C-alpha positions in Angstrom: 0.0 -0.2 0.2 2.7 2.5 1.2 5.0 1.3 -1.8 2.2 1.8 -4.4 1.5 5.4 -2.9 5.4 6.2 -3.1 5.7 4.8 -6.4 2.5 7.1 -7.7 4.0 10.1 -6.2 7.3 9.7 -7.9 5.9 8.8 -11.1 3.6 12.0 -10.8 6.5 14.2 -9.8 8.5 13.0 -12.7 5.9 13.7 -15.1 5.2 17.1 -13.6 8.8 17.8 -14.0 9.0 16.7 -17.6 6.1 19.0 -18.4 8.0 22.2 -16.8 11.1 21.3 -18.7 9.1 20.8 -22.0 8.1 24.6 -21.5 10.9 25.9 -19.8 13.8 24.6 -21.9 12.5 26.3 -25.2 11.7 29.4 -23.3 15.4 29.5 -22.2 16.7 28.6 -25.5 14.5 31.5 -27.3 15.5 33.9 -24.7 19.4 32.9 -25.5 18.5 33.6 -29.1 16.9 36.7 -28.7 19.0 38.1 -25.7 21.4 40.2 -28.4 18.6 41.7 -30.2 17.6 45.0 -29.0 13.9 44.2 -28.2 14.8 43.1 -24.5 16.4 46.7 -24.0 13.5 48.6 -25.4 11.1 46.6 -23.2 13.5 47.5 -20.2 13.6 51.4 -21.1 9.7 51.3 -21.3 9.2 49.5 -18.1 12.2 51.2 -16.4 10.1 53.8 -14.4 7.6 51.1 -13.1 10.5 48.8 -12.2 12.4 51.2 -10.5 9.3 51.7 -8.1 9.6 47.8 -7.4 13.3 48.2 -6.8 14.7 46.6 -10.1 16.6 47.3 -13.0 15.5 47.0 -16.7 17.3 43.6 -17.1 14.4 42.3 -14.7 12.0 42.9 -17.5 12.1 39.6 -19.1 11.9 37.3 -16.0 9.1 39.5 -14.5 6.9 39.2 -17.8 7.7 35.5 -17.8 6.7 35.0 -14.1 3.4 37.2 -14.6 2.3 35.4 -17.6 3.5 31.8 -17.4 3.9 31.5 -13.4 6.6 31.9 -10.8 8.2 28.5 -11.9 8.9 29.8 -15.5 9.9 33.2 -14.0 12.5 31.6 -11.7 14.0 29.8 -14.9 14.4 33.1 -16.4 15.8 34.7 -13.4 18.5 32.2 -13.2 20.5 32.8 -16.2 20.2 36.7 -15.7 21.4 36.3 -12.3 24.3 34.0 -13.5 25.4 36.6 -15.9 25.5 39.1 -13.0 23.0 41.5 -14.8 21.3 42.1 -11.8 22.1 42.4 -8.2 21.0 40.0 -5.3 18.7 42.6 -3.9 16.8 42.7 -7.5 16.6 39.2 -7.5 15.2 39.1 -4.2 12.5 41.9 -5.1 11.7 40.2 -8.1 11.1 36.6 -6.4 9.0 38.5 -3.7 7.1 40.4 -6.4 6.2 36.9 -8.2 5.4 35.2 -5.0 3.0 37.6 -4.1 
């Protein structure tokens, strides 16, 4: 009985992880392809005043949009590469996470 419940929970967790990866991996690849283009810079300038009120800089535009439209899991997937590139500070990543959580 417990073994069956454990197996089913592990299986459903693995299927859920695959569903997230099926959406997140293409989104990250698309982001890497489009990142050098000026479209993200334009979005950042457009939303700059709003982001400044939230304690964030223009590079936070993409993960914020991904989080708002696709959910926090996908937004977090977009936050990771931007944070690793050191384009945003730890405080901005914290503000972005808090904003998406609420």
